N, C-alpha and C positions, 0 to 999 in steps of 0.2 A: 295636107295637114303638116304643120311644122314639126320637125323632129325635136324631141325633148332631150335635155342633157341626160346622160346615163345616170340613173339612180343608183344609190348604194343600199345595201341590205345589212344592217347591223343593229343589234339591240343596244349597242353602246354609243349610238349617236350617228348623225348623218355625215360626219366628216370622214368616216372610215371607208376606204376604197372597196370597190368590187374586185376581189382578188383574182377571180377567174379572168376578167378582162385585163387586169394588170399583168398577170402571168403571160397571157397570149400576146399582149402588146410588146413584150420583149423580143418576140420572134417575127412579128409582122406589123406593118403600119395599118392599124385598124381605123376604118372610117367611122364617122359618127353613126352611120346606119348600122355598121357592124356592131358597134358598142350597144346601141339600142336593142338590136336583135339578141345579143348575148344577155342583156338584162332581162328581156322577156323570157328567154329560155330558162333562166334560173329564178324566176319570180316567186314560184311556190316554195314552201319550206316544210321541212319535217324535223322535229326535235328528237334526239336520241339521248337517253341518259347514259352517264358514265358507266362503262362495263357492259352495256347491252350490245347485242349484235344488231347491226344494220341489215346485213344479209348473211345467210348461212349456206355453206357448201351443199349443193344439190337443189337449191331453190331454182325455180324457173327464171331464166334470165330475160325479163321483159323490160327492165328499167335500169338505167345507170344513175349514179348519184354524183352531184358536185358538192364537195365539202366547202361550206361557206364560213364556218367558224369552228374552232376546236381542233382536236387531233384524234386521228383514228389509225387503225392498223389493219393490214391484210394478213391473214394467217391461215395455216392449214393444220388440222389435227391428225396425228398419226394413230394407227390402230392401238398402239400401246399407251395412248393417252398423252404422248408428248406433243408439244406445240412448237411449230416453226413459224415465226413471224417473218413474212415475206418483205414487207416494207412499211414505212410509216407515211401517213397522209396528213397534209397540212392544208390550210385554206388555199383555195384555187385549184386543188387537185381533183381530177375526175377519178372516181372509184371504179376501176376496171373499165377502161375506155373502150375496149374491144369486146365487151360482153355480148353485144348484139349478134356476134358471129357464132355464139354458142347457144344451145338449148337450155343448159343448166349451168349454174355457177360452179367453178372448180375450186373455190376457196371461200372463206368467210371474211367479213369485215366487221370489226367491233370498235366501239367508241372508247378511246382512252380517257378523254375528258367529255363532259357534256358537249354535244356537237349539234350543229344545224346543217342540214343538207337540202339540196334541191333535187327532187326526182325528175328525171328526163326520160321521156318515152322515145322509142325508135323513130316514130314519124317526125317528131319535133326536131330531133338531131339531124335526120336526113334532109329535111327542108332547110335547116340552117346552112348545112354544107353545100346544098345545091344553089342557094341564092347568095351565099356569102363565101366565095372561093378564098378570100384572104384569111378567113377564119380557118378554113380547111388547111391552108398553108401553115398557119400557126400551130394547129393541132398535130401536123406532121412533125414539126420540130419538137413538140412535147413528147411524141412517141419516141423520137430519136434520143431525147434526154432520158426518158424512162428506161430505154434499152441499155443506155450507158450505165445507169445506176445499177441495174440488175447484173451487168457484166462485172462491175466493181464488187458487188456483193459476193459473186461467185469467187472472185479472186481473194476476197477477204476470208471466206470460209475455207478456201483451199490452201492459201499460202501465207496469209498474214498471221502473226502471232496475236495473242490476246491484246497487247498494247496497241498494235497496229489496227486491229479490228475496231476497238473502241475509239481510237483517235480518228479513224476514217469516218465512222458513222457520225461522230459528233461534228466533225468538220463539214460533212455533207449536209447535215441538218442546219448548221449555221449558215452555209452558203445559200441553201434553199430559202431560209427565212430572210436572209439579207436581200435576196432578189425581190421580195415583196415589201421591203421596208419594215420588217418586223424584228430588227435588231437595233441595238444601241450600245455604244461603248463595248463592242465585241461581246455582247451578251444577248441571250434570247431565252424565251420560255421553253423549258424542256420537262414536261410532266411525266417522264418515264420512270418506272421503277427499275431497280436492278434486275428483277426477274424478267421484265420485258426486254431489257437490253440483252440479257443472257439468251432469251429465246430467239432473238433476232440474230445473234452472233455465234450461237453454238457454244456458249460458255455457261458455267455454273454461276449461281448468284455469289458464291464465295469468291470466285475468281474475278468477277466484275468488281466486287467491293474492294478487293486487294489492289487491282489496277487503278481504279478511281482514287483510292487513297494515296497511291504513289504519285499520281498526277497532281493531287492537291498539295502533297508535301513538297514537291518540286516546283510548286507555283506555276504549273503549266495550265491548270484550269481550276475553277472554283465553282461550287454549287451551293445555292442557298435559296430556300423557299421555291424550289422547282425552277430556278433561274440559273442557266448555265453561262458562266463567264469564261471566255478563252483568254487567259492571262498572257499566253505566249502562243499565238496562232501559228507563227512560223515553225516553232518546235513541234506543235501538233501535226502540222503538215509533213514535217520531216519524219516523224514517227510513223505516220500513215503511209508515207512514200507516194504522195499524190498531191496535185494541185487542182485548183478549181476548173481548169480547162475542159475536163471531160463532160461537164454540165453545159457546155456551150454558152457561157455567160455573155460572150461577145458576138453571138449570132444575131447581130443588130438587124432591125427590120429591113435595112437596105438590100442585103445580099440576096435573100430569098425572093423579095419582091421584084428585084431586077430580073431574076431568072424567070419568074412567073410572067412578067410583062413581055419579055422577049418571046417566050413560048406562045403566048396569046397572039403575038404579032406574026407568028409563022416561022420563027427561027428554030432550028433543032438544037438539041442539047450540046452538040459539038461546037456550034457557033457560040453559044453562051459561054462554054468553058474557055474558049479562046479569048 
């Protein structure tokens, strides 16, 4: 049977891309068969209303979710009622990629906006990775990127001041959206409240408001109708003390595919490195 073109899943029209496939294709050269398999993997959908939990800490970890539309957050509640937001999820992100290695979930996931997710069971993911090694390669790169983001978050909470924390998070979200083609004129949708920013960055709402106001006054950024516009991206990067490289935006499909093909041919890693 002939392979169909990869379908898209969007309530806003058929021209919107499959963001999961788009994200993975930045890290590996996906074949048509890979793309069809990915589309089938995320074909089912579940809708979650704004503010509702998708999963709760302590739930049995039997399913992972792929965010197809909207914005969500991973968070942990402390005994005193405080909330620490771990990171923000955008279209194309897997919610807790390694959850199958645990019996229960160690954090919660909530919808910041109305979201659409695709539930994925362990068997389906295992079959995909077994029969589509290039997808496994791409997911390895995704894991590397997520680890880099968590490292930078630790650095922010430990060493960056309030201006640096906010500048870094805004730049990172801009770069992640840009990779999916979800930016325009240095702007992107940012439906976060100042409370949510504060819970992610260890800052009070008052402090977040003060820093954001300073950035607006100095024409470094602007915010209108939940749309963030970076008026001076270079200055934002300077305040954050970081550039986009840690997200591996130039990890083009060629490099990892080359390594994979050589290893399949029987060469060891030292030969590939040379």
